[in-house]
C-alpha positions as a Markdown table, in Angstrom:
| # | Residue | x | y | z |
|---|---|---|---|---|
| 1 | Met | 227.8 | 13.9 | 36.9 |
| 2 | Leu | 227.4 | 12.1 | 33.6 |
| 3 | Arg | 224.4 | 10.2 | 34.7 |
| 4 | Pro | 222.0 | 13.3 | 35.3 |
| 5 | His | 223.0 | 14.7 | 31.9 |
| 6 | Thr | 222.4 | 11.3 | 30.3 |
| 7 | Leu | 218.9 | 11.1 | 31.9 |
| 8 | Leu | 218.2 | 14.6 | 30.7 |
| 9 | Ala | 219.2 | 13.9 | 27.2 |
| 10 | Leu | 217.1 | 10.7 | 27.1 |
| 11 | Ala | 214.1 | 12.6 | 28.5 |
| 12 | Val | 214.3 | 15.1 | 25.7 |
| 13 | Leu | 215.2 | 12.8 | 22.8 |
| 14 | Val | 212.8 | 9.9 | 23.4 |
| 15 | Pro | 209.6 | 12.0 | 23.0 |
| 16 | Ala | 211.1 | 13.7 | 20.0 |
| 17 | Gly | 211.5 | 10.4 | 18.3 |
| 18 | Ala | 207.9 | 9.4 | 19.1 |
| 19 | Leu | 206.7 | 12.6 | 17.5 |
| 20 | Met | 208.6 | 11.8 | 14.3 |
| 21 | Ala | 207.0 | 8.4 | 14.1 |
| 22 | Gln | 203.4 | 9.7 | 13.8 |
| 23 | Asp | 201.4 | 9.3 | 10.6 |
| 24 | Ser | 201.3 | 12.0 | 8.0 |
| 25 | Pro | 198.1 | 13.9 | 7.3 |
| 26 | Arg | 195.4 | 12.1 | 5.3 |
| 27 | Tyr | 195.1 | 14.8 | 2.6 |
| 28 | Gly | 197.8 | 16.4 | 0.6 |
| 29 | Arg | 200.2 | 13.5 | 0.5 |
| 30 | Asp | 200.1 | 12.9 | -3.2 |
| 31 | Lys | 200.0 | 15.8 | -5.6 |
| 32 | Phe | 198.9 | 13.6 | -8.5 |
| 33 | Arg | 196.0 | 12.0 | -6.7 |
| 34 | Gln | 192.6 | 12.3 | -8.4 |
| 35 | Leu | 190.2 | 15.0 | -7.1 |
| 36 | Asp | 187.4 | 12.5 | -6.7 |
| 37 | Gln | 189.4 | 10.7 | -4.1 |
| 38 | Glu | 190.0 | 14.0 | -2.1 |
| 39 | Leu | 186.6 | 15.7 | -2.4 |
| 40 | Pro | 183.2 | 14.3 | -1.5 |
| 41 | Thr | 181.0 | 13.2 | -4.3 |
| 42 | Pro | 178.2 | 15.7 | -5.0 |
| 43 | Asn | 174.6 | 14.5 | -4.8 |
| 44 | Thr | 171.1 | 16.0 | -4.5 |
| 45 | Tyr | 171.7 | 16.8 | -0.8 |
| 46 | Arg | 175.2 | 18.2 | -0.9 |
| 47 | Thr | 177.2 | 20.0 | -3.6 |
| 48 | Ala | 180.9 | 19.2 | -4.2 |
| 49 | Ser | 181.9 | 22.1 | -1.9 |
| 50 | Gly | 179.8 | 20.7 | 0.9 |
| 51 | Ala | 177.1 | 23.4 | 0.6 |
| 52 | Pro | 173.4 | 22.3 | 0.8 |
| 53 | Gly | 172.0 | 21.0 | -2.5 |
| 54 | His | 168.6 | 21.5 | -4.0 |
| 55 | Gln | 167.0 | 18.6 | -2.0 |
| 56 | Tyr | 168.7 | 19.4 | 1.3 |
| 57 | Trp | 166.3 | 19.6 | 4.2 |
| 58 | Gln | 166.5 | 20.2 | 8.0 |
| 59 | Gln | 164.3 | 19.1 | 10.9 |
| 60 | Lys | 162.6 | 21.8 | 13.0 |
| 61 | Ala | 161.4 | 21.9 | 16.6 |
| 62 | Asp | 159.5 | 24.7 | 18.4 |
| 63 | Tyr | 159.8 | 24.9 | 22.2 |
| 64 | Asp | 157.3 | 26.6 | 24.5 |
| 65 | Ile | 158.7 | 26.7 | 28.0 |
| 66 | Gln | 156.8 | 28.0 | 31.0 |
| 67 | Val | 158.9 | 28.3 | 34.2 |
| 68 | Glu | 158.3 | 29.7 | 37.6 |
| 69 | Leu | 161.1 | 30.4 | 40.1 |
| 70 | Asp | 160.2 | 30.5 | 43.8 |
| 71 | Asp | 163.1 | 32.2 | 45.8 |
| 72 | Ala | 161.4 | 31.6 | 49.1 |
| 73 | Lys | 161.1 | 27.8 | 48.6 |
| 74 | Gln | 164.2 | 27.7 | 46.4 |
| 75 | Thr | 162.3 | 25.6 | 43.8 |
| 76 | Val | 161.9 | 25.7 | 40.0 |
| 77 | Thr | 158.6 | 24.4 | 38.5 |
| 78 | Gly | 157.6 | 24.4 | 34.9 |
| 79 | Ser | 156.3 | 22.7 | 31.8 |
| 80 | Glu | 157.4 | 22.5 | 28.3 |
| 81 | Thr | 155.8 | 21.7 | 25.0 |
| 82 | Val | 157.9 | 20.6 | 22.0 |
| 83 | Thr | 156.3 | 20.7 | 18.6 |
| 84 | Tyr | 158.3 | 18.7 | 16.1 |
| 85 | His | 158.1 | 19.5 | 12.3 |
| 86 | Asn | 159.2 | 16.7 | 10.0 |
| 87 | Leu | 160.5 | 18.5 | 6.9 |
| 88 | Ser | 161.8 | 15.3 | 5.4 |
| 89 | Pro | 160.1 | 13.6 | 2.6 |
| 90 | Asp | 160.5 | 10.4 | 4.6 |
| 91 | Arg | 158.1 | 9.2 | 7.3 |
| 92 | Leu | 159.5 | 9.0 | 10.8 |
| 93 | Asp | 158.5 | 5.8 | 12.8 |
| 94 | Tyr | 159.8 | 7.2 | 16.1 |
| 95 | Leu | 161.4 | 10.2 | 17.6 |
| 96 | Trp | 164.1 | 10.4 | 20.3 |
| 97 | Leu | 163.8 | 13.2 | 22.8 |
C-alpha cells in the first residue's frame, strides 16, 4: 500500500516544485531601481503615462459595403469600397489590405 501513496505524493510535489522555479515578474523586483528603467521614455507621440502626445496620429479607413442576400439561391453577393485616409505626416509607398 505504500507504493500508491508514494506515487500520489510525487504527483503532487513535483508540479509544486516546478511552479516555484519560475521567474519572478519583470517589474517591481528592485525598490531602488530608477524610474526611467521602469517607465517608457516620453516623446512627441506618447507621454510618460502612455497617453497620446501632441504629435500622435491614427490612420482612418471608411467602408462602404453593399450586400444582397438571396434566400432562395442561398447566396450572398456584394461589393465594398474602402477609402483610406493617411493622417500621417509620412508618405505611404504601399498599403496592405
